[in-house]
N, C-alpha and C positions, 0 to 999 in steps of 0.2 A: 602539267604546264610545260610549254615548250620555251626556248630561248631564242629570241630573234637577233640576228647580227647587224641589224640596220634600223636607224632613227628617222629615215626619211618618209615623206608622204605615203609613198607606195606600202611601205611597211606598216604604217598606221591604217590604212586601208584594209590590208590583209587582217590585222588584228581586230577591226571592226567586225569583219565577215566572221572571223572565229568566234568573237563573243555571240553573234548571232546564232551560229551553228550550235553552239555547246549550251548556251543559256545557263551560265554558272549561278550557282546560289551565292549571294554576298550577304553576309551578316553584318547589319548595321547596329552599332549602339550610339545614337545620335542624340541631337538636341530636339526638345518638344516643339520648339518654334517651327522648325522646318522639317520635321519628320515625314510629312505627307508628301512634300515636294522631293525629298531624297528617295522615297519609295517610287514615286512616278518616274523620276529621272532614270533610276536604275532599270525599271521596266521599259523605258522608252528606248534606251540605248541597246537594250537586248539581253539583259541579265535579269535574274529574279531575286528580288530582295527579301529578306526577313529582319524584322525589327524587335529582336528580342533583348530586354533590359534586365529580367530579373536574376539577381545573382545565383538563384537556385538552378537555373537552366541555361546560363550563357556558355558554359564550358561544353555541355552536350550539343548546343545548337551550333557553336562555332566549328566543332568536329565535323559537321556535315557540309559545311560551307567550303567554297573555294577561296574566298578572302574575306577578311575582316576589317571593317571601316570604323574608327572611333572619331567621334565628334564631341568636342567639350563644350559646346555653345551654351547649355544651360547645365552648369557645373554643380554637382554635389559630391561630398566625400563618398557617398554610397554609390553614385554612379562610377566614379573612379575606381572604387573597390571592384565592381563588376567588369569594368573595362580592364582592368590588371588581371583578373580571373581568366578573362577570355582570351587576352593576348597571350598570356603565358601558355594556354593550351594550344593556341595557334602556332607559337614558336615550337612547342613539342611536336605537333603534327605536320610542320613545314608548310603552314598556311600563311601568306603574306598579309601583314598588317599596314594598313594605311592610316595615318593620322593627320586630323584636321585640328590645329591647336587654336580654336576660335577665341580671340581676345587675349592670347597670351601676352602679358607684359602690361596688361590694363589694371591688374591689382596683384599683390604678393601672392594671396591665396591661389588665384588662377595659374599663375607662373609655377608655383610650387607644385600643385598637382599635375601639371603638364611635364615638369621635370621628374615627378615620381613615375609617371607613366614611362617615361624615356629610360629612367633608371631601373626600372623593374621588368621591361620587357623590349625585345628588339622589334624595330619597325622596318618595313622595306620603302616606306616612302612617307615624307612629310609635305603636305600641301596647305599652305597658307599665303595670306597676302602679304605684300612686301614688308609692312609693319611687323607682323607676326614672326615672319622669318627673321627679321632684323633683331627682335627682342630674343628670340631663341639662340641667336648668334651672340648675344652679349651686348647689344646696342639698345639702351633703354629709352624710353620717351617717344617710341614710335607707333603707339597704339592708343587710340581713345575709345573707349567702349569695345566694340568689336571692329572698328575701322582703322586702317592705317592713317596716322596722322599726315605724313607726306612720303614721297618715294625716295627721299634721301638727298634732295637739293640738286645742285647743277650737275653733280657728277653721279646722278641717280643710277644710271645703267651700270657703270663700272662698280658702284657701291653693292648693287643688288648681286652682281656676280660674285664679288668677293665674300660677301656674307653668306650667301646661299652655298658657295663651294665650301667654306670653312665649316659649315653646319653639316654638309654632306660627309666631310671627311671625319668630322668628330663622331657622328651617329653611325657611320659605315652605310648610309642609305642614300636613296635619290631624295632630292629636295625641288619643290616646285613652288616658286615665289610668283604669285600672279599680281599683275599690274598692266598698265597700258602695253607694255611690252613684257611679256613673262620670260622668267629665267629658270630653266630647268637644268639640273646638273647632279651627278654622282661625285663630283670632285675630280674626274678626269675628263668627262665629256660635258659639252655645253650645248644646249639648244635655246634660241630666243624665239618666242612665238609673239607674232603681232596680229594675231585673229581675234575675234570677238566683237562686241558692239557696247557703245556706252551705257545702253539701257540695262545692261547686266548689273550695273551700280545702282539702279533704281529699283530693283525687285529684292525682296527678302529671300535669302536661300541661295543666291547665285553661286556664291563660294561653296556652300555645302553639296550643291548638285554637281559642281565641277569635281569634288574630292570623290564624290559617289561614282562618277564615270570612271575616273582613275582606278576606283576599287573594282569595277567591273573588268577593267582590262588587266588588272594585275592578277584577276583570278584565272587568266588564260595564258600569261606571259610572265617568265621567271626573271626576265631582265626588268628590274624595277623602272629604270629610266624610260625603256622603250614604252613601258605601260603608261608611265605618266605622260609622256609627250603624246601618244596616241590618244589616251582618254581626254586629255586636256584639249587637243586640237579638234577632235571630233565634237566635242561640247562647243567649242568657241565656233567652229565653222557652221554648226547647226544654230548659233546665235545669230550669226550673219545672214543666214537663210531665213531665219524667222523675222528679223527686222524688215525684211522686205515686204511682208504682208501685214505687219502689225502698224498701228496708228498711234501707240504710245506704250508706257510700262506695262500697264494692266493687259492689254491684248497682246503684247509680247510675251508675257508670261505664259499663256494658253499656246500661243504659236511655237514658243520654244519646245513644249513637249510634243507637238505635232512634228516639228523639224527634227528632233531627235530620233523620233520613231521612223520618219521617212528618210533619214540620212542614208545616202547610197555610198558603199566604198569607193565607187568610181569617182563620186564627187570629191570625196576626201582627197584621193590622189591627184586630182586635177587642181584643187584650189590650194592645197597646202604649199606654202612658200617659204618654209624654213629651212635652215642648213644646220649641220652639226660642226662645232669647233672642239678643239682639244685644249684643255687646260694644262699647261706645263707646271712642273713641280715649283719652278721659280714664281709662278703666278702670272706669267705672261700667256697670251692666248694666240693661237694661230689656227687658221683654217684647217680642218682634217683631209 
């Protein structure tokens, strides 16, 4: 993997081209509800998915991959056992681990299992909705089922930045908190993404597919924040393009796979509108 020095749309476009050129193998241990969508999104963005869950083979499989994506949507102790084994092997091999803590905070069991994962293995990136990131950062009551209850009230944007930044610092990783305006940070740098489409909230697996795209980019980029920004931006720009041809959530799902597969790096560079900010130690932010 290489490390990029920029988080701008041109860098995201270059990373998309790199994913397409190298077609990295991404190992998913994911939930049974959205497994097929995750595999198809990984293929459409340009990577190669493998969906191996058996504890007997996860270590051998992840050793062949360029990234590991863990999704706790349909959670069991056995599934977490397999995730821990795979993540430890990934850590030993220098393979990035991307975690989707689906529904964390909804039940004590789910929260404990996610904390176990974070305690027993290192992650390069955590991608969750605003409620999940808030729950991991220690703010309870932000998740109902697998959905965020709200985005934090009147000061939602500032709250998301503070919680995501604190979590990134604690875990020493990149954090992507998705909402109407996404917040992505590694505790020092901050990107706000305002791409995407409301229909993403009306189809099952939209968040899981977003995490899958981040995993594909993490497979070719050592800067976890750059991978998260590029993967999420490409996914959400594809969603915008899909919405122009769809008539509702059902046709949008199909159009989304088509748009991901057809996504052109030049379109990403042209459509991307985000900028990078620096997060000062005192908690203030200023343009970089």
